[in-house]
N, C-alpha and C positions, 0 to 999 in steps of 0.2 A: 448717817445715822439719823432715822426718823425719831422724833419724839412727841409724845402727846402733852401738850401745854394747855392752861386755862382757856387761851386764846385760839386754840386750834393745833393742828400739827406744825411742827417746825423742822426745819433740816439743820443738823449740826454738822459741821466739818472740823475736824483736828487734824492738824499738820503736825508732824514730829519733827522738831528741830534740831534735837542732839540726842543722841544715845551713848551712855558711858557704862562702865562695868557695875556701876551702882544705881543710876537712875535714868529715867527718859523725860526729855523736857519736850512739851508740846503746846502749840496755841490752838485756840477755838474761836471759832465765829458760828453765829446762829443766824439762820435765814427764816423769816416768817412773813410769807406774801412778800410785800414789797420793802419790808424793812429789814435791816442787817445790823447785828449788835456783836462788836467784837468781844470775845471773853478774854479772861487773864492768860497768862502765860502758866503753865502749871508744872510742876517738877513731882514725879512720882518716884518713888524707889522700885527698883528691879528686884521682884522676888517670886520664889515659886509656890508660895503657900497662900491660900485664900482665908481672909480674916473673917468669913462669915459666920462660923462658929463660936465666936466671942459672946454671942447674946442670945444663944439658945441653941437648941439642936437643929443639925442640918441634916437631911437625908440628900445622898449623891445618887445620880443616875445617869445613864449614858444615852445620849440621843443623836440625830442628825438634824441639822439645820439647812434649809436651802436659801442660799444669798446668792442672789445676781448670777444665778444658773449654776452654781458651784454647791456640792454637798460638803458641808463642814461638820465634821464629827465634834461634839461638845460634851463637856461635863456640865450635867443640870444640878443646881443646888436648890434644894427646895427647904423651905423653912417658914415660920410664922412670925410675922412682925406686926405688934399692934393689932392682933386678932386676926390679921388678913395674910392669906398664903401668898408668898412671895417666891416665884421661880426665875432663877438667873442661868441662862445658857452661856458657859463659857468656853473659849477654844485658845489654844496657843498658836493658832494659824491667824487669829485677828490682832493686830498690833496695838499698843498702848495699854490698854486693860483687860483685852482678852473679851469685853462682853458683847456678845452676839445678840442677845435678846433679854428683856427684862420684863416679866409679868406681874401684876398685883391683883388679886381677887380674881383671876382668870383673865383679866384685860392686858393686851400688849401695850405698854407705856412707852418702851423705848426698844428699837430693833435696829440693827447695822443695815443699810441697804447696799453699800459697796466699799470697797477699799482699794488702794493701789499705791503706785509710786509717781503718779502724776508729778513731773517738776523736779523728782528726786535726782541728784547727781549721780552720775554712772561711775563706777569703781573701775 
């Protein structure tokens, strides 16, 4: 995932450590230039609902995103936060939180670059 930070673009890698019926456990690290920062291990509940509507109205649409040469069907949530339009592209094909792209005020601030199972154990 590429994210825009005050110091420039950074690449975030999230690795899934464990998946249960109730939660997903992942580990994150960020690389920006020559620097690498290890992030925390995160536990997120597995859920089929999106909590974005809790802070105001959300408009949903369907769009397709092109990621690493693949067409990914997405649900797009459009909302206003602190006076700025925010758009989130979400897909069940993307692991952990489903976030494909995030825009604020028409600027892309986060987007997934690729995903896969590199190093995952075979069943």
